[in-house]
C-alpha positions, 0 to 999 in steps of 0.5 A, a space after each residue: 535498457 535492462 530493468 534490473 539496471 535502472 536506478 531510482 530516477 530512471 524507474 521513476 522517469 520510465 514509470 511516468 512515461 508509461 503512464 503518460 503513454 497509456 493514460 495521456 498527460 491528464 490521465 497520468 496526473 489523475 492517477 498520481 493524485 489518487 496516491 496519498 503518502 499519508 502522514 506519521 510513522 505506520 511502523 511505530 503506530 503498528 507497534 503501539 497497538 500490536 505489541 500490547 496484544 497477547 496470543 490469547 487476544 489474537 486467538 479470541 478475536 479469530 474465534 469471534 469472527 463470523 464464518 467465512 462468507 457470512 455477512 458480519 
């Protein structure tokens, strides 16, 4: 089976099989429970706070960062 030719349900099935083989059924379930799809529309929320920033705001925030490697 060529990976490029798999459709989404086939990819999902192959991924679950790989997780189950590597982690066992209980480990697979624990791994899958770690992922939370969240809620809301991240793209819309991101636009709400980013669209109001100016280039000067961004440059000012960069200038106010501590030097790389220094604790904040």
